[in-house]
MARLUMVO-909726 format. One record per residue (C-alpha): residue number from 1; x, y, z; residue in one letter. Coordinates in steps of 0.001 Angstrom, whole numbers, plus 500000, padded with zeros to 6 digits. Layout:
! MARLUMVO-909726
<atom><i>NUM</i><x>X</x><y>Y</y><z>Z</z><aa>a</aa></atom>
...
***
This chain:
! MARLUMVO-909726
<atom><i>1</i><x>685405</x><y>596489</y><z>706394</z><aa>m</aa></atom>
<atom><i>2</i><x>681657</x><y>596865</y><z>704998</z><aa>l</aa></atom>
<atom><i>3</i><x>680157</x><y>594131</y><z>707127</z><aa>f</aa></atom>
<atom><i>4</i><x>681515</x><y>595377</y><z>710247</z><aa>a</aa></atom>
<atom><i>5</i><x>680039</x><y>598588</y><z>709353</z><aa>i</aa></atom>
<atom><i>6</i><x>676538</x><y>596867</y><z>708855</z><aa>w</aa></atom>
<atom><i>7</i><x>677076</x><y>594820</y><z>711684</z><aa>y</aa></atom>
<atom><i>8</i><x>677747</x><y>597781</y><z>714062</z><aa>d</aa></atom>
<atom><i>9</i><x>674479</x><y>599641</y><z>712333</z><aa>n</aa></atom>
<atom><i>10</i><x>672501</x><y>596767</y><z>713201</z><aa>f</aa></atom>
<atom><i>11</i><x>673156</x><y>596406</y><z>716755</z><aa>v</aa></atom>
<atom><i>12</i><x>673374</x><y>600185</y><z>717514</z><aa>l</aa></atom>
<atom><i>13</i><x>669436</x><y>600198</y><z>715582</z><aa>l</aa></atom>
<atom><i>14</i><x>668708</x><y>597158</y><z>717906</z><aa>l</aa></atom>
<atom><i>15</i><x>668958</x><y>599123</y><z>720821</z><aa>y</aa></atom>
<atom><i>16</i><x>666963</x><y>601933</y><z>719514</z><aa>i</aa></atom>
<atom><i>17</i><x>664012</x><y>599417</y><z>718598</z><aa>v</aa></atom>
<atom><i>18</i><x>664068</x><y>596519</y><z>721153</z><aa>v</aa></atom>
<atom><i>19</i><x>664436</x><y>598631</y><z>724403</z><aa>v</aa></atom>
<atom><i>20</i><x>660960</x><y>600677</y><z>723429</z><aa>p</aa></atom>
<atom><i>21</i><x>659367</x><y>597211</y><z>723592</z><aa>v</aa></atom>
<atom><i>22</i><x>660239</x><y>596626</y><z>727223</z><aa>q</aa></atom>
<atom><i>23</i><x>658592</x><y>600066</y><z>728021</z><aa>f</aa></atom>
<atom><i>24</i><x>655348</x><y>598772</y><z>725911</z><aa>v</aa></atom>
<atom><i>25</i><x>655351</x><y>595484</y><z>727639</z><aa>y</aa></atom>
<atom><i>26</i><x>654944</x><y>597254</y><z>731156</z><aa>r</aa></atom>
<atom><i>27</i><x>652574</x><y>599665</y><z>729654</z><aa>y</aa></atom>
<atom><i>28</i><x>649898</x><y>597088</y><z>728319</z><aa>l</aa></atom>
<atom><i>29</i><x>650798</x><y>595044</y><z>731868</z><aa>f</aa></atom>
<atom><i>30</i><x>650067</x><y>597696</y><z>734308</z><aa>i</aa></atom>
<atom><i>31</i><x>647940</x><y>600523</y><z>732908</z><aa>v</aa></atom>
<atom><i>32</i><x>645877</x><y>598691</y><z>730271</z><aa>k</aa></atom>
<atom><i>33</i><x>645934</x><y>595681</y><z>732582</z><aa>n</aa></atom>
<atom><i>34</i><x>646637</x><y>593098</y><z>729601</z><aa>v</aa></atom>
<atom><i>35</i><x>647886</x><y>590312</y><z>729871</z><aa>s</aa></atom>
<atom><i>36</i><x>650490</x><y>590226</y><z>727630</z><aa>v</aa></atom>
<atom><i>37</i><x>651390</x><y>586503</y><z>726097</z><aa>t</aa></atom>
<atom><i>38</i><x>654814</x><y>584984</y><z>725179</z><aa>k</aa></atom>
<atom><i>39</i><x>653606</x><y>585181</y><z>721809</z><aa>a</aa></atom>
<atom><i>40</i><x>652502</x><y>588780</y><z>721562</z><aa>m</aa></atom>
<atom><i>41</i><x>656053</x><y>589418</y><z>723474</z><aa>h</aa></atom>
<atom><i>42</i><x>658142</x><y>587433</y><z>720963</z><aa>m</aa></atom>
<atom><i>43</i><x>655441</x><y>589005</y><z>717775</z><aa>l</aa></atom>
<atom><i>44</i><x>656843</x><y>592617</y><z>719089</z><aa>m</aa></atom>
<atom><i>45</i><x>660488</x><y>591862</y><z>719329</z><aa>l</aa></atom>
<atom><i>46</i><x>660343</x><y>590518</y><z>715734</z><aa>f</aa></atom>
<atom><i>47</i><x>658742</x><y>593445</y><z>714232</z><aa>i</aa></atom>
<atom><i>48</i><x>661530</x><y>595080</y><z>716119</z><aa>a</aa></atom>
<atom><i>49</i><x>664174</x><y>592872</y><z>714580</z><aa>l</aa></atom>
<atom><i>50</i><x>662736</x><y>593183</y><z>711180</z><aa>g</aa></atom>
<atom><i>51</i><x>663014</x><y>597086</y><z>711489</z><aa>c</aa></atom>
<atom><i>52</i><x>666291</x><y>596373</y><z>711877</z><aa>c</aa></atom>
<atom><i>53</i><x>666982</x><y>593699</y><z>709343</z><aa>g</aa></atom>
<atom><i>54</i><x>665491</x><y>596348</y><z>706879</z><aa>l</aa></atom>
<atom><i>55</i><x>667402</x><y>599477</y><z>707833</z><aa>t</aa></atom>
<atom><i>56</i><x>670827</x><y>597368</y><z>707799</z><aa>a</aa></atom>
<atom><i>57</i><x>669642</x><y>596487</y><z>703925</z><aa>v</aa></atom>
<atom><i>58</i><x>669489</x><y>600440</y><z>703472</z><aa>a</aa></atom>
<atom><i>59</i><x>672897</x><y>600814</y><z>705169</z><aa>s</aa></atom>
<atom><i>60</i><x>674469</x><y>598632</y><z>703167</z><aa>y</aa></atom>
<atom><i>61</i><x>673023</x><y>599719</y><z>699903</z><aa>l</aa></atom>
<atom><i>62</i><x>674098</x><y>602936</y><z>700877</z><aa>t</aa></atom>
<atom><i>63</i><x>677850</x><y>602267</y><z>701417</z><aa>i</aa></atom>
<atom><i>64</i><x>677995</x><y>599602</y><z>698677</z><aa>k</aa></atom>
<atom><i>65</i><x>679474</x><y>601984</y><z>696013</z><aa>d</aa></atom>
<atom><i>66</i><x>682184</x><y>603383</y><z>698117</z><aa>t</aa></atom>
<atom><i>67</i><x>685045</x><y>602701</y><z>695499</z><aa>q</aa></atom>
<atom><i>68</i><x>683348</x><y>604265</y><z>692982</z><aa>e</aa></atom>
<atom><i>69</i><x>682473</x><y>607563</y><z>695013</z><aa>y</aa></atom>
<atom><i>70</i><x>686170</x><y>607361</y><z>696093</z><aa>m</aa></atom>
<atom><i>71</i><x>687345</x><y>607700</y><z>692636</z><aa>e</aa></atom>
<atom><i>72</i><x>684787</x><y>610189</y><z>692056</z><aa>e</aa></atom>
<atom><i>73</i><x>685826</x><y>612635</y><z>694931</z><aa>f</aa></atom>
<atom><i>74</i><x>689177</x><y>612090</y><z>694791</z><aa>r</aa></atom>
<atom><i>75</i><x>690175</x><y>615605</y><z>693956</z><aa>e</aa></atom>
<atom><i>76</i><x>687844</x><y>616800</y><z>696720</z><aa>i</aa></atom>
<atom><i>77</i><x>689499</x><y>614569</y><z>699375</z><aa>l</aa></atom>
<atom><i>78</i><x>693369</x><y>615041</y><z>698358</z><aa>t</aa></atom>
<atom><i>79</i><x>692500</x><y>618928</y><z>698746</z><aa>s</aa></atom>
<atom><i>80</i><x>692149</x><y>618473</y><z>702482</z><aa>d</aa></atom>
<atom><i>81</i><x>695526</x><y>617506</y><z>704323</z><aa>p</aa></atom>
<atom><i>82</i><x>693944</x><y>615318</y><z>706269</z><aa>t</aa></atom>
<atom><i>83</i><x>693484</x><y>613071</y><z>703583</z><aa>y</aa></atom>
<atom><i>84</i><x>696359</x><y>613744</y><z>701094</z><aa>e</aa></atom>
<atom><i>85</i><x>698125</x><y>610400</y><z>701422</z><aa>d</aa></atom>
<atom><i>86</i><x>695106</x><y>608661</y><z>699376</z><aa>f</aa></atom>
<atom><i>87</i><x>696354</x><y>605282</y><z>699227</z><aa>t</aa></atom>
<atom><i>88</i><x>696303</x><y>605102</y><z>702871</z><aa>n</aa></atom>
<atom><i>89</i><x>692592</x><y>605709</y><z>703595</z><aa>i</aa></atom>
<atom><i>90</i><x>690030</x><y>603626</y><z>704598</z><aa>h</aa></atom>
<atom><i>91</i><x>687047</x><y>604618</y><z>705322</z><aa>m</aa></atom>
<atom><i>92</i><x>683515</x><y>604453</y><z>703620</z><aa>v</aa></atom>
<atom><i>93</i><x>682068</x><y>607342</y><z>701595</z><aa>i</aa></atom>
<atom><i>94</i><x>678544</x><y>608332</y><z>699687</z><aa>t</aa></atom>
<atom><i>95</i><x>676976</x><y>611040</y><z>697891</z><aa>s</aa></atom>
<atom><i>96</i><x>674483</x><y>613403</y><z>699393</z><aa>i</aa></atom>
<atom><i>97</i><x>671891</x><y>612670</y><z>696553</z><aa>h</aa></atom>
<atom><i>98</i><x>672452</x><y>609235</y><z>696930</z><aa>n</aa></atom>
<atom><i>99</i><x>668811</x><y>607546</y><z>697351</z><aa>p</aa></atom>
<atom><i>100</i><x>669424</x><y>604673</y><z>699341</z><aa>w</aa></atom>
<atom><i>101</i><x>671377</x><y>607238</y><z>702030</z><aa>m</aa></atom>
<atom><i>102</i><x>668045</x><y>609925</y><z>702194</z><aa>i</aa></atom>
<atom><i>103</i><x>666103</x><y>606840</y><z>702617</z><aa>l</aa></atom>
<atom><i>104</i><x>668365</x><y>605753</y><z>705824</z><aa>l</aa></atom>
<atom><i>105</i><x>668289</x><y>608878</y><z>707105</z><aa>v</aa></atom>
<atom><i>106</i><x>664897</x><y>609140</y><z>706891</z><aa>v</aa></atom>
<atom><i>107</i><x>664303</x><y>605455</y><z>708358</z><aa>i</aa></atom>
<atom><i>108</i><x>666501</x><y>606283</y><z>711364</z><aa>y</aa></atom>
<atom><i>109</i><x>664795</x><y>609591</y><z>712080</z><aa>f</aa></atom>
<atom><i>110</i><x>661368</x><y>608162</y><z>712275</z><aa>t</aa></atom>
<atom><i>111</i><x>662494</x><y>604538</y><z>714121</z><aa>l</aa></atom>
<atom><i>112</i><x>664005</x><y>607433</y><z>716867</z><aa>v</aa></atom>
<atom><i>113</i><x>661160</x><y>609738</y><z>716714</z><aa>t</aa></atom>
<atom><i>114</i><x>658800</x><y>606830</y><z>717239</z><aa>i</aa></atom>
<atom><i>115</i><x>660906</x><y>605216</y><z>720158</z><aa>s</aa></atom>
<atom><i>116</i><x>661234</x><y>608397</y><z>722124</z><aa>t</aa></atom>
<atom><i>117</i><x>658198</x><y>609318</y><z>721694</z><aa>f</aa></atom>
<atom><i>118</i><x>656774</x><y>605294</y><z>722948</z><aa>l</aa></atom>
<atom><i>119</i><x>659803</x><y>605886</y><z>725888</z><aa>i</aa></atom>
<atom><i>120</i><x>658515</x><y>608799</y><z>727191</z><aa>i</aa></atom>
<atom><i>121</i><x>654567</x><y>608118</y><z>727110</z><aa>y</aa></atom>
<atom><i>122</i><x>654666</x><y>604760</y><z>728641</z><aa>t</aa></atom>
<atom><i>123</i><x>657042</x><y>605765</y><z>731191</z><aa>s</aa></atom>
<atom><i>124</i><x>654829</x><y>608736</y><z>732450</z><aa>h</aa></atom>
<atom><i>125</i><x>651520</x><y>606429</y><z>731925</z><aa>a</aa></atom>
<atom><i>126</i><x>652851</x><y>603921</y><z>734176</z><aa>v</aa></atom>
<atom><i>127</i><x>654555</x><y>606611</y><z>736660</z><aa>w</aa></atom>
<atom><i>128</i><x>650481</x><y>608138</y><z>737006</z><aa>k</aa></atom>
<atom><i>129</i><x>648840</x><y>604734</y><z>737610</z><aa>c</aa></atom>
<atom><i>130</i><x>651825</x><y>603605</y><z>740446</z><aa>t</aa></atom>
<atom><i>131</i><x>652447</x><y>606865</y><z>742227</z><aa>r</aa></atom>
<atom><i>132</i><x>649215</x><y>606097</y><z>744496</z><aa>n</aa></atom>
<atom><i>133</i><x>650612</x><y>602495</y><z>745574</z><aa>l</aa></atom>
<atom><i>134</i><x>649941</x><y>602121</y><z>749150</z><aa>v</aa></atom>
<atom><i>135</i><x>652279</x><y>599323</y><z>749668</z><aa>s</aa></atom>
<atom><i>136</i><x>656041</x><y>600550</y><z>749835</z><aa>k</aa></atom>
<atom><i>137</i><x>657618</x><y>597286</y><z>748357</z><aa>a</aa></atom>
<atom><i>138</i><x>655353</x><y>597708</y><z>745343</z><aa>a</aa></atom>
<atom><i>139</i><x>656635</x><y>601269</y><z>745341</z><aa>r</aa></atom>
<atom><i>140</i><x>660355</x><y>600511</y><z>745116</z><aa>e</aa></atom>
<atom><i>141</i><x>660003</x><y>597520</y><z>742980</z><aa>a</aa></atom>
<atom><i>142</i><x>658295</x><y>599537</y><z>740001</z><aa>h</aa></atom>
<atom><i>143</i><x>660868</x><y>602351</y><z>740760</z><aa>a</aa></atom>
<atom><i>144</i><x>663710</x><y>600125</y><z>740360</z><aa>q</aa></atom>
<atom><i>145</i><x>662086</x><y>598353</y><z>737247</z><aa>v</aa></atom>
<atom><i>146</i><x>662059</x><y>602177</y><z>735735</z><aa>t</aa></atom>
<atom><i>147</i><x>665739</x><y>602847</y><z>737099</z><aa>r</aa></atom>
<atom><i>148</i><x>666969</x><y>599581</y><z>735037</z><aa>i</aa></atom>
<atom><i>149</i><x>664942</x><y>600660</y><z>732069</z><aa>l</aa></atom>
<atom><i>150</i><x>666488</x><y>604325</y><z>731979</z><aa>i</aa></atom>
<atom><i>151</i><x>669837</x><y>602858</y><z>732422</z><aa>l</aa></atom>
<atom><i>152</i><x>669466</x><y>600624</y><z>728973</z><aa>q</aa></atom>
<atom><i>153</i><x>668103</x><y>603621</y><z>727435</z><aa>v</aa></atom>
<atom><i>154</i><x>670829</x><y>605982</y><z>728852</z><aa>s</aa></atom>
<atom><i>155</i><x>673866</x><y>604096</y><z>727992</z><aa>t</aa></atom>
<atom><i>156</i><x>673589</x><y>603812</y><z>724298</z><aa>p</aa></atom>
<atom><i>157</i><x>672612</x><y>607612</y><z>724044</z><aa>v</aa></atom>
<atom><i>158</i><x>675666</x><y>608508</y><z>726224</z><aa>l</aa></atom>
<atom><i>159</i><x>678146</x><y>605881</y><z>724364</z><aa>l</aa></atom>
<atom><i>160</i><x>676783</x><y>606814</y><z>720775</z><aa>c</aa></atom>
<atom><i>161</i><x>674667</x><y>608937</y><z>719701</z><aa>f</aa></atom>
<atom><i>162</i><x>676229</x><y>612139</y><z>721866</z><aa>v</aa></atom>
<atom><i>163</i><x>679749</x><y>611430</y><z>720132</z><aa>p</aa></atom>
<atom><i>164</i><x>677587</x><y>611098</y><z>716865</z><aa>l</aa></atom>
<atom><i>165</i><x>676155</x><y>614260</y><z>717450</z><aa>i</aa></atom>
<atom><i>166</i><x>679426</x><y>616328</y><z>718562</z><aa>i</aa></atom>
<atom><i>167</i><x>680926</x><y>614676</y><z>715478</z><aa>y</aa></atom>
<atom><i>168</i><x>678535</x><y>615698</y><z>712989</z><aa>a</aa></atom>
<atom><i>169</i><x>678309</x><y>619337</y><z>714907</z><aa>v</aa></atom>
<atom><i>170</i><x>682466</x><y>619150</y><z>713556</z><aa>k</aa></atom>
<atom><i>171</i><x>681805</x><y>618213</y><z>710405</z><aa>v</aa></atom>
<atom><i>172</i><x>679194</x><y>620535</y><z>709809</z><aa>v</aa></atom>
<atom><i>173</i><x>681302</x><y>623869</y><z>710739</z><aa>f</aa></atom>
<atom><i>174</i><x>684544</x><y>622400</y><z>709372</z><aa>n</aa></atom>
<atom><i>175</i><x>686500</x><y>621829</y><z>712861</z><aa>l</aa></atom>
<atom><i>176</i><x>688724</x><y>619790</y><z>711701</z><aa>g</aa></atom>
<atom><i>177</i><x>689454</x><y>615955</y><z>712022</z><aa>p</aa></atom>
<atom><i>178</i><x>688118</x><y>614061</y><z>715157</z><aa>s</aa></atom>
<atom><i>179</i><x>688706</x><y>610541</y><z>716712</z><aa>i</aa></atom>
<atom><i>180</i><x>685034</x><y>609940</y><z>717214</z><aa>i</aa></atom>
<atom><i>181</i><x>684499</x><y>607958</y><z>714054</z><aa>p</aa></atom>
<atom><i>182</i><x>687856</x><y>605422</y><z>715333</z><aa>i</aa></atom>
<atom><i>183</i><x>685757</x><y>604984</y><z>719000</z><aa>l</aa></atom>
<atom><i>184</i><x>682438</x><y>604758</y><z>718155</z><aa>i</aa></atom>
<atom><i>185</i><x>682239</x><y>601213</y><z>717234</z><aa>y</aa></atom>
<atom><i>186</i><x>684281</x><y>600055</y><z>719963</z><aa>p</aa></atom>
<atom><i>187</i><x>681864</x><y>601952</y><z>722328</z><aa>f</aa></atom>
<atom><i>188</i><x>678998</x><y>600155</y><z>720187</z><aa>i</aa></atom>
<atom><i>189</i><x>680735</x><y>597067</y><z>721355</z><aa>s</aa></atom>
<atom><i>190</i><x>680603</x><y>597444</y><z>724573</z><aa>v</aa></atom>
<atom><i>191</i><x>676879</x><y>598666</y><z>725283</z><aa>v</aa></atom>
<atom><i>192</i><x>676095</x><y>595276</y><z>726222</z><aa>p</aa></atom>
<atom><i>193</i><x>678712</x><y>594806</y><z>728846</z><aa>i</aa></atom>
<atom><i>194</i><x>677885</x><y>598378</y><z>730244</z><aa>v</aa></atom>
<atom><i>195</i><x>674616</x><y>597377</y><z>730371</z><aa>n</aa></atom>
<atom><i>196</i><x>675020</x><y>594128</y><z>732205</z><aa>s</aa></atom>
<atom><i>197</i><x>677067</x><y>595472</y><z>734877</z><aa>i</aa></atom>
<atom><i>198</i><x>674740</x><y>598621</y><z>735560</z><aa>l</aa></atom>
<atom><i>199</i><x>671939</x><y>596123</y><z>735471</z><aa>v</aa></atom>
<atom><i>200</i><x>673903</x><y>594174</y><z>738324</z><aa>i</aa></atom>
<atom><i>201</i><x>674744</x><y>597125</y><z>740180</z><aa>c</aa></atom>
<atom><i>202</i><x>671182</x><y>598602</y><z>740228</z><aa>f</aa></atom>
<atom><i>203</i><x>668963</x><y>595568</y><z>740718</z><aa>m</aa></atom>
<atom><i>204</i><x>668822</x><y>594770</y><z>744340</z><aa>k</aa></atom>
<atom><i>205</i><x>668070</x><y>591265</y><z>743899</z><aa>s</aa></atom>
<atom><i>206</i><x>671294</x><y>590926</y><z>741193</z><aa>y</aa></atom>
<atom><i>207</i><x>673207</x><y>592986</y><z>743478</z><aa>r</aa></atom>
<atom><i>208</i><x>672854</x><y>590680</y><z>746756</z><aa>e</aa></atom>
<atom><i>209</i><x>673256</x><y>587300</y><z>745015</z><aa>f</aa></atom>
<atom><i>210</i><x>676150</x><y>588618</y><z>743351</z><aa>f</aa></atom>
<atom><i>211</i><x>677505</x><y>590068</y><z>746816</z><aa>m</aa></atom>
<atom><i>212</i><x>676393</x><y>586748</y><z>748674</z><aa>s</aa></atom>
<atom><i>213</i><x>678567</x><y>584645</y><z>746070</z><aa>l</aa></atom>
<atom><i>214</i><x>681555</x><y>586551</y><z>746013</z><aa>f</aa></atom>
<atom><i>215</i><x>681203</x><y>586590</y><z>749866</z><aa>h</aa></atom>
<atom><i>216</i><x>680409</x><y>583104</y><z>750023</z><aa>s</aa></atom>
<atom><i>217</i><x>683740</x><y>582325</y><z>747338</z><aa>c</aa></atom>
<atom><i>218</i><x>686029</x><y>584617</y><z>749655</z><aa>f</aa></atom>
<atom><i>219</i><x>684737</x><y>583116</y><z>752858</z><aa>k</aa></atom>
<atom><i>220</i><x>685943</x><y>579322</y><z>751334</z><aa>l</aa></atom>
<atom><i>221</i><x>688890</x><y>580841</y><z>750031</z><aa>n</aa></atom>
<atom><i>222</i><x>689888</x><y>582302</y><z>753392</z><aa>f</aa></atom>
<atom><i>223</i><x>689030</x><y>579248</y><z>755388</z><aa>n</aa></atom>
<atom><i>224</i><x>691017</x><y>576790</y><z>752836</z><aa>g</aa></atom>
<atom><i>225</i><x>694419</x><y>578921</y><z>753589</z><aa>k</aa></atom>
<atom><i>226</i><x>693822</x><y>578953</y><z>757014</z><aa>t</aa></atom>
<atom><i>227</i><x>693333</x><y>575265</y><z>757275</z><aa>q</aa></atom>
<atom><i>228</i><x>696999</x><y>574829</y><z>754861</z><aa>v</aa></atom>
<atom><i>229</i><x>698497</x><y>576849</y><z>757662</z><aa>t</aa></atom>
<atom><i>230</i><x>697524</x><y>575227</y><z>760511</z><aa>v</aa></atom>
<atom><i>231</i><x>698641</x><y>571576</y><z>758932</z><aa>i</aa></atom>
<atom><i>232</i><x>702184</x><y>572901</y><z>757966</z><aa>q</aa></atom>
<atom><i>233</i><x>702190</x><y>574330</y><z>761931</z><aa>t</aa></atom>
<atom><i>234</i><x>701410</x><y>571165</y><z>763043</z><aa>t</aa></atom>
<atom><i>235</i><x>703895</x><y>569231</y><z>760927</z><aa>n</aa></atom>
<atom><i>236</i><x>706805</x><y>571766</y><z>761941</z><aa>l</aa></atom>
<atom><i>237</i><x>706024</x><y>570907</y><z>765656</z><aa>n</aa></atom>
<atom><i>238</i><x>706334</x><y>567270</y><z>765043</z><aa>k</aa></atom>
<atom><i>239</i><x>709613</x><y>567659</y><z>763556</z><aa>s</aa></atom>
***
């Protein structure tokens, strides 16, 4: 269970730090006219991956003493009707005074703040640089890329961060148990799938390719069925 939680935290953080890399790449290429080499791009991705790794380590150190804290807070938990059956409780727990938890919160807050700033700043700078483009095709291409990047940001926000904020509010105001913690990890798992589907739907070249592929397969299948029908009819007439 600890490994599953660590992995999901790693994946969620991966979206926080890797998506802004694409915005920075586009900003350097369009606004600053810097030819971003593969080595530079890989370096940015490795830095983002390193941030994920360090944060995942802090996340594990935060929850590794769950069993000890469970025994310490047994009386508090069993006083809540939701946790009366203490033997069937499967969760992780830590103390608000745990220094690793404080460090983890600070790291998350810092990375989310930096990522948000980079996305907003670079998007605005690229928009200012490309809004007066004469070519309609160039404007449409930049608008399409912008939509794709915004979708990549919006998917984890809507599927993960918004439910987490709602859950945090419910916990702070003691509004009772919630199903959100049970759903959040499946949500994290489907984010890459949802992102891929959205990119196919909104990226014109991808959309046209898959539509033509589907049309070709359907047409081939339809022609095959028609040919079989004709052969069967011919044999029937001969008999």
